[in-house]
C-alpha positions in Angstrom: 115.5 84.9 104.9 118.8 85.7 106.7 121.6 83.4 105.1 125.4 82.2 105.7 128.2 81.5 103.7 130.5 79.2 105.2 134.4 79.3 103.7 134.5 78.0 101.0 131.2 79.5 99.1 131.8 81.3 96.2 130.9 84.7 97.1 129.5 86.0 93.9 126.6 84.0 94.4 125.8 86.7 96.9 124.6 88.8 93.5 122.1 86.3 92.5 120.1 85.8 96.3 119.2 89.7 96.3 115.7 88.4 98.0 117.5 87.3 100.5 119.9 88.9 103.8 123.6 87.1 102.7 126.3 87.4 105.1 129.8 85.3 105.4 131.2 83.4 107.9 134.5 85.4 107.4 132.3 88.6 107.4 130.9 87.9 111.4 134.3 87.1 112.4 133.4 83.0 112.2 136.2 82.1 109.8 137.7 80.1 112.7 134.7 78.2 114.2 134.3 74.6 114.2 131.1 73.5 112.0 129.3 72.7 115.8 130.2 75.9 116.7 129.6 77.9 113.6 125.8 76.4 113.3 125.2 77.3 117.1 126.7 80.9 116.0 124.4 81.0 113.3 121.2 80.0 115.0 121.6 82.1 117.9 122.1 84.7 115.5 118.9 84.4 113.6 120.1 82.9 110.4 118.0 80.9 108.6 120.4 79.1 106.3 123.7 78.0 105.6 125.1 77.3 102.5 128.5 75.2 102.4 130.2 72.9 99.9 131.3 71.2 102.7 130.2 67.6 101.4 131.0 65.8 105.2 128.7 68.5 107.5 126.4 66.1 107.7 128.1 63.0 109.1 130.2 65.1 111.5 126.8 67.1 113.1 124.1 65.6 115.0 121.5 67.9 112.3 118.4 66.5 113.7 118.5 69.0 116.5 118.9 72.4 114.2 116.8 75.0 113.2 118.6 76.1 110.3 118.3 75.1 107.0 121.7 73.8 105.5 122.2 73.7 101.5 125.2 72.0 100.3 126.7 73.1 97.3 128.2 69.8 95.5 132.1 71.7 94.5 133.5 75.1 94.9 133.8 75.8 91.2 132.0 79.5 90.5 132.2 78.6 86.8 130.5 75.2 87.7 127.5 77.0 90.3 126.5 79.3 87.5 124.8 76.8 85.2 123.0 75.5 88.6 122.1 78.8 89.7 118.2 78.1 88.9 118.1 75.2 91.1 120.2 77.2 93.7 118.0 79.5 93.7 115.2 77.5 94.1 116.0 75.0 96.8 117.1 78.3 98.9 113.7 79.8 98.5 111.7 76.6 99.4 114.0 75.9 102.0 112.1 75.5 105.5 114.3 75.4 109.2 116.0 72.3 109.7 115.6 71.2 106.0 119.1 69.5 104.5 119.9 69.6 101.0 122.5 68.8 98.8 122.6 70.4 95.1 124.5 68.1 92.5 127.1 70.4 89.9 127.6 68.9 86.8 130.9 69.2 85.6 
């Protein structure tokens, strides 16, 4: 699966998604794009999934018409995210076009 990490998504997560092609918004030169423009560009470039830490994305965007799946990590803390890797991998592996998932990250 072709995955895009939004700003704020810890890049070390990439090492745990080896079955997928992972790029970052920064690497693509999309750091300054608004959420709507980022989603449009990602879909246009064939990304199938966006991983973000932006909890407000679903309230700011009409996701009903989107084909890209979205996974929201409910923390930006890499140490906390590491404890939830298996759940993150499972959600990503099962994601389908247009799906939206929030992954709770415990303290």
